[in-house]
C-alpha positions in Angstrom: -4.7 -24.9 -34.2 -3.2 -21.9 -36.1 -5.4 -21.9 -38.9 -8.8 -21.5 -36.6 -6.6 -18.3 -35.1 -6.1 -17.0 -38.3 -9.5 -17.3 -38.9 -11.0 -15.5 -36.5 -8.6 -12.6 -36.7 -10.2 -12.6 -40.0 -13.7 -12.3 -39.5 -13.1 -10.1 -36.4 -11.4 -8.1 -39.1 -14.2 -8.6 -41.3 -17.1 -7.6 -38.8 -14.9 -4.4 -38.0 -14.2 -3.1 -41.5 -18.3 -1.7 -41.9 -17.9 -0.3 -38.7 -14.7 1.1 -39.4 -16.1 2.9 -42.2 -19.1 3.6 -40.8 -17.5 5.6 -37.9 -15.3 7.8 -40.2 -18.3 9.1 -42.2 -20.1 9.3 -39.5 -17.5 11.1 -37.4 -17.6 8.1 -34.8 -15.5 7.5 -31.9 -12.3 6.7 -34.0 -10.2 6.9 -31.0 -12.1 3.7 -29.3 -11.7 1.6 -32.8 -7.8 2.6 -32.6 -7.8 1.1 -28.8 -9.7 -2.1 -29.7 -7.3 -2.2 -32.8 -4.0 -1.9 -30.7 -5.6 -4.6 -28.4 -5.5 -7.4 -31.7 -2.4 -6.1 -32.2 -1.3 -6.6 -29.2 -2.4 -10.4 -29.1 -0.6 -10.8 -32.8 2.7 -9.7 -31.2 2.4 -11.9 -28.4 1.9 -15.0 -30.7 5.0 -14.0 -32.2 6.8 -15.3 -28.6 5.3 -19.0 -30.0 6.8 -18.1 -33.3 10.5 -17.5 -31.7 9.9 -20.6 -29.3 9.6 -23.0 -32.4 11.6 -21.0 -34.8 14.9 -21.3 -32.4 13.9 -24.4 -30.5 13.6 -26.4 -33.9 16.7 -25.1 -35.1 18.7 -26.3 -31.6 19.5 -29.7 -31.6 16.9 -32.0 -29.6 19.1 -32.2 -26.1 18.3 -28.5 -26.4 14.9 -27.9 -27.3 13.6 -27.8 -23.5 15.9 -25.1 -22.6 15.4 -23.0 -26.1 11.6 -23.3 -24.8 11.7 -22.3 -21.3 13.8 -19.3 -22.2 11.3 -18.4 -24.5 8.6 -18.8 -22.6 10.2 -17.2 -19.0 11.8 -14.3 -20.6 8.3 -13.5 -22.1 7.4 -13.2 -18.4 10.1 -11.9 -16.7 10.3 -9.1 -19.3 6.4 -8.1 -19.0 6.9 -7.6 -15.4 10.5 -6.1 -15.7 8.8 -3.8 -18.6 5.9 -3.0 -16.8 7.6 -1.6 -13.5 10.2 0.1 -14.7 11.0 0.0 -18.5 7.7 1.6 -19.8 8.0 4.6 -17.2 11.7 5.2 -18.6 10.7 4.9 -22.2 7.5 6.8 -22.1 7.6 8.8 -19.1 7.7 12.9 -18.7 11.4 13.2 -20.5 12.5 16.8 -20.3 16.2 16.0 -20.7 15.3 14.1 -23.5 17.4 11.1 -22.4 15.2 9.0 -20.3 11.6 9.4 -19.2 11.0 10.3 -15.2 7.1 9.3 -14.6 5.1 6.6 -15.8 6.5 4.0 -13.6 4.2 0.9 -12.7 1.3 2.2 -14.6 -2.3 1.1 -13.5 -5.2 3.0 -14.6 -7.0 5.0 -17.9 -6.8 4.1 -21.4 -3.3 4.1 -22.1 -2.9 0.5 -20.4 -4.1 -1.1 -23.8 -0.8 0.9 -25.1 1.2 -0.5 -22.3 0.2 -3.8 -23.4 1.0 -3.6 -26.7 4.7 -2.3 -25.8 5.0 -4.9 -23.3 5.4 -7.2 -26.2 7.2 -5.1 -27.8 10.1 -5.4 -25.2 9.8 -8.9 -25.0 10.5 -9.5 -28.5 13.9 -7.0 -28.1 14.5 -9.8 -25.0 13.8 -13.1 -26.7 16.0 -12.2 -30.2 19.2 -12.8 -27.6 17.8 -16.0 -27.1 18.6 -18.1 -30.1 21.7 -16.4 -31.2 22.9 -18.0 -27.6 21.8 -21.3 -27.5 23.2 -24.9 -26.3 25.5 -23.0 -24.4 24.2 -20.6 -21.7 22.9 -21.3 -18.6 19.5 -20.5 -18.0 19.3 -18.3 -14.6 22.3 -16.0 -15.5 20.2 -15.5 -19.2 17.1 -14.5 -17.2 19.3 -11.8 -15.6 20.6 -10.7 -18.8 16.8 -10.9 -20.0 15.9 -8.5 -17.2 18.7 -6.2 -17.3 17.6 -5.9 -21.4 13.9 -4.7 -20.2 14.9 -2.3 -17.7 17.9 -0.9 -19.1 19.0 -1.4 -22.3 15.6 -1.1 -24.6 13.9 1.5 -22.9 16.6 4.0 -22.7 17.3 3.7 -26.6 13.1 3.8 -27.3 12.8 6.7 -24.9 15.3 8.7 -27.5 13.6 7.6 -30.5 9.7 7.2 -29.5 9.7 9.3 -25.8 8.8 12.6 -24.2 6.0 15.0 -26.1 6.0 17.1 -29.2 7.7 19.9 -26.8 10.1 17.7 -25.1 11.1 14.8 -27.1 13.2 12.4 -26.9 16.3 13.8 -28.7 16.5 11.9 -31.4 13.0 11.9 -31.8 13.5 16.1 -31.8 16.0 15.4 -34.7 13.3 14.1 -37.1 14.5 10.1 -36.6 11.5 8.2 -37.7 11.0 4.1 -37.1 7.3 3.1 -37.6 7.6 0.1 -35.2 11.3 -0.5 -34.1 13.1 -1.8 -36.5 16.1 -0.3 -34.9 14.4 0.2 -31.4 13.9 -3.8 -30.9 15.2 -5.6 -33.9 18.8 -3.4 -34.0 18.8 -3.1 -30.6 18.2 -7.0 -29.7 20.5 -7.9 -32.7 23.3 -5.9 -31.2 22.8 -7.1 -27.8 22.8 -10.5 -29.2 26.0 -10.3 -31.0 27.9 -9.0 -27.8 26.7 -12.1 -25.7 27.5 -14.6 -28.3 31.0 -12.7 -28.1 31.1 -13.3 -24.3 30.2 -16.7 -24.5 32.5 -17.8 -27.4 30.8 -20.7 -29.8 29.9 -23.8 -29.0 31.7 -27.0 -28.5 32.9 -28.3 -31.8 31.5 -25.5 -33.9 35.0 -24.3 -35.1 37.6 -26.6 -36.3 41.5 -25.4 -35.3 42.1 -25.3 -38.9 39.4 -22.8 -39.2 37.0 -24.9 -40.7 33.1 -24.6 -39.8 31.7 -27.5 -38.7 27.9 -27.6 -39.4 25.0 -28.0 -36.1 22.0 -28.8 -37.7 19.0 -28.3 -35.8 16.5 -31.1 -34.7 12.9 -30.1 -36.5 13.0 -28.1 -39.4 8.8 -28.3 -39.5 9.0 -27.3 -36.2 11.0 -23.9 -37.3 9.1 -23.3 -40.6 6.0 -23.3 -38.4 7.7 -20.8 -36.0 8.6 -18.6 -39.2 4.7 -18.5 -39.9 3.6 -17.9 -36.8 6.2 -14.7 -36.9 5.2 -13.6 -40.3 1.4 -13.8 -39.2 2.5 -11.6 -35.7 4.2 -9.1 -37.8 0.9 -8.0 -39.2 0.1 -6.6 -35.6 3.7 -5.6 -34.5 3.4 -3.3 -37.6 0.1 -2.8 -38.0 0.0 -1.5 -34.4 1.7 1.8 -35.8 -1.0 2.9 -37.8 -2.1 6.7 -37.3 -5.8 7.2 -35.6 -7.8 7.5 -38.6 -6.5 4.1 -40.3 -5.7 6.3 -43.1 -2.2 4.1 -43.7 -3.2 0.3 -42.4 -3.2 -0.5 -45.9 0.0 0.8 -46.7 1.1 -0.9 -43.5 0.5 -4.4 -43.8 1.1 -4.4 -47.3 4.6 -3.5 -46.9 4.9 -6.1 -44.3 3.7 -8.6 -46.1 5.7 -7.4 -49.4 9.0 -7.1 -47.3 8.8 -10.6 -46.2 7.9 -12.7 -49.6 11.3 -10.4 -51.3 13.2 -11.1 -48.6 12.5 -15.2 -49.3 13.4 -14.2 -53.1 16.8 -12.9 -52.1 17.8 -15.2 -50.1 17.1 -18.3 -52.6 18.5 -16.2 -55.3 21.7 -15.6 -53.7 21.9 -19.3 -52.7 21.2 -20.4 -56.6 23.7 -17.6 -57.6 26.5 -18.6 -55.7 26.0 -22.3 -56.9 24.8 -23.3 -53.2 22.2 -25.7 -52.1 19.0 -23.8 -51.0 18.7 -24.6 -47.5 15.2 -23.8 -45.8 17.0 -22.4 -42.6 18.1 -19.6 -45.1 14.8 -19.5 -46.7 13.5 -18.9 -43.6 15.6 -16.4 -42.3 15.4 -14.4 -45.8 11.8 -13.7 -44.8 12.6 -12.7 -40.8 15.5 -10.4 -42.9 12.6 -8.8 -44.6 10.4 -8.3 -42.3 12.7 -6.5 -40.2 13.9 -4.5 -42.5 10.5 -3.0 -43.7 9.8 -2.4 -39.9 11.2 0.5 -39.3 9.9 2.6 -42.9 6.5 0.3 -42.9 4.2 3.3 -43.1 7.0 5.8 -44.5 7.9 4.1 -48.1 5.7 2.7 -50.8 5.2 -0.7 -51.7 7.7 -1.2 -54.5 10.1 0.0 -51.9 9.4 -2.0 -49.0 9.8 -4.7 -51.7 13.3 -3.5 -52.6 14.0 -3.1 -49.1 12.5 -6.7 -48.6 15.0 -8.1 -51.8 18.2 -6.8 -50.5 17.6 -7.5 -47.1 17.6 -11.6 -48.0 21.0 -11.0 -49.7 22.5 -9.7 -46.4 21.1 -12.5 -44.5 22.8 -14.5 -46.4 26.4 -12.4 -46.6 25.4 -11.9 -43.0 25.5 -15.2 -41.6 28.5 -16.4 -44.0 30.5 -12.9 -42.1 30.0 -14.3 -38.8 31.2 -17.8 -40.2 34.4 -16.2 -41.0 35.0 -14.7 -37.9 34.0 -17.7 -35.8 31.0 -15.8 -34.0 28.6 -18.8 -33.3 25.2 -17.6 -33.5 22.9 -20.8 -33.5 19.8 -18.8 -35.5 21.7 -16.3 -37.0 19.5 -13.6 -34.8 22.6 -11.1 -35.7 22.2 -11.1 -39.3 18.3 -10.7 -39.5 17.5 -8.5 -36.4 21.1 -6.7 -35.8 22.3 -6.1 -39.5 18.7 -6.0 -41.4 17.5 -3.6 -38.7 20.0 -0.9 -39.3 19.8 -1.3 -43.4 15.9 -1.0 -43.3 15.9 2.1 -40.9 18.5 4.0 -43.4 16.5 3.0 -46.0 13.6 4.4 -44.9 15.5 7.4 -45.2 17.2 6.9 -48.3 13.2 5.8 -50.2 10.8 7.8 -48.1 7.9 8.2 -50.0 7.5 11.8 -51.9 10.7 13.2 -50.5 13.5 10.3 -51.8 17.4 10.5 -51.2 17.0 13.8 -49.3 20.3 13.9 -47.1 19.7 15.4 -44.6 16.5 12.7 -43.8 19.4 9.9 -44.5 21.7 11.4 -41.8 19.4 11.2 -39.5 18.5 8.1 -39.8 22.1 6.7 -40.1 22.1 8.3 -36.9 19.6 6.8 -35.3 20.7 3.3 -36.8 24.6 3.8 -35.9 23.3 4.6 -32.1 21.4 1.6 -31.7 24.0 -0.5 -32.9 26.8 1.3 -30.7 24.7 1.6 -27.6 23.5 -2.1 -28.1 26.3 -3.5 -28.8 28.0 -1.8 -25.7 25.4 -1.7 -23.2 24.7 -5.9 -24.0 28.4 -6.2 -23.7 28.8 -4.9 -20.2 25.5 -6.2 -19.0 26.3 -9.7 -20.2 30.2 -9.9 -19.0 29.1 -8.4 -15.4 26.5 -11.2 -15.6 29.4 -13.7 -16.6 32.1 -12.6 -14.0 29.4 -12.8 -11.1 27.7 -16.0 -11.7 28.7 -17.4 -14.7 27.2 -17.4 -18.2 28.5 -20.4 -19.9 27.5 -24.0 -19.2 30.0 -26.9 -17.8 31.7 -28.5 -21.3 29.8 -32.2 -19.6 26.3 -30.0 -19.1 26.8 -28.7 -23.0 27.7 -32.3 -24.6 24.8 -33.6 -22.3 22.5 -30.9 -23.4 20.9 -28.6 -21.5 17.3 -30.0 -21.2 18.6 -32.5 -18.4 21.4 -30.7 -16.9 19.3 -27.6 -16.8 15.9 -28.7 -16.1 16.0 -32.5 -15.8 13.3 -32.9 -18.8 13.5 -34.0 -21.9 11.3 -33.1 -25.2 11.7 -36.4 -26.5 11.9 -39.3 -23.7 10.7 -42.1 -26.0 13.5 -41.4 -28.4 16.0 -39.9 -25.7 16.1 -43.0 -24.0 19.9 -42.9 -23.2 19.0 -39.6 -21.5 15.8 -41.3 -19.4 17.9 -44.1 -18.3 20.3 -42.6 -17.1 18.0 -40.0 -15.0 16.6 -42.6 -13.7 19.4 -44.4 -12.7 20.8 -40.8 -11.2 18.0 -41.1 -9.2 16.2 -37.7 -10.4 18.7 -35.5 -8.9 18.3 -32.3 -10.3 20.2 -30.8 -13.3 21.5 -27.4 -12.1 23.5 -28.8 -9.7 27.2 -28.2 -10.4 
């Protein structure tokens, strides 16, 4: 299924490449070509949604895999509608204050709709980062309420600060000269710190930590599924970052190469640190090393040299391993390690964009600006995320009851099973119960 998709994309790009060259040589309509490229990139970013779904469901237990898939499937839809109606205007509308947009709500015309679609999938990505971290103990409908608030408030407001407005009236961080190619801070750090807030509001899964402080591993049910998800994310990231290219495509090669090198170096970093610590080299950690590398080069994909991108990705692989251990030390239960991958690596890569900016490395002014933007993402994402999920928890209840958590949210929330042939006890129980809905309390 994946191979034909990749083959078709490769064919499209091969066919398009001579046309791009001809258009450049003849002074053709590069704007139209850029729109087409952006639409292709939007499709690649959408492919990251099944990537997240497979990764997160594979790293969850079988009894919760439908629930995880449902969250990813529906938060994409809810995020898309919410962002189109409210979020896009807040993020990219006229921004005289430098804090939020005031126009552009419910966009419905013009060539800019391709960009609306592309940006919509960015919003969906920021929202779905939270899903994996809170898996296996969060109620489905309250989760969707939190998702909606993330995409209509938390994500677009920060986005307006770094990308919004115009050259004459920019968002306040953009006006300082803050740089973020494709959302290292704007998507990943925001999503990661919202995820951290959400898991703190929820608390750990039942049985995750012992009273003596011990950490109990709760392995996911399908590493092949998780690996497939990671590969889909890796492929989709080419569009996620590639869509930020300049109108003349002059920096496209650097962007996509940096993206791939970051992921590859992240794998090597994760393997190296596990080996140096004398630990088994786990597939789950290697997968997250690749994702951490991808996140870390997202902010600087168009601003750093390939050698710098490889170094950033390598260090991100170390951060993922160390960050996971840090969360466990403080008894923070993140099912898929979304916080180390997205929050920690997003902040790290954003700062390193200033440190290793091509042609002007170690400029203290640029480093300070990047650090300010990264710190703002961390503080805003965590504080706003904590308020949102705490309010949802107080108003309607966020956490599933313990007996539901033990039975599995597939059955209690959705009354469906991912593997009914093998989960026979659960199937028979459902029949004996007369097919009553799982959301009854």
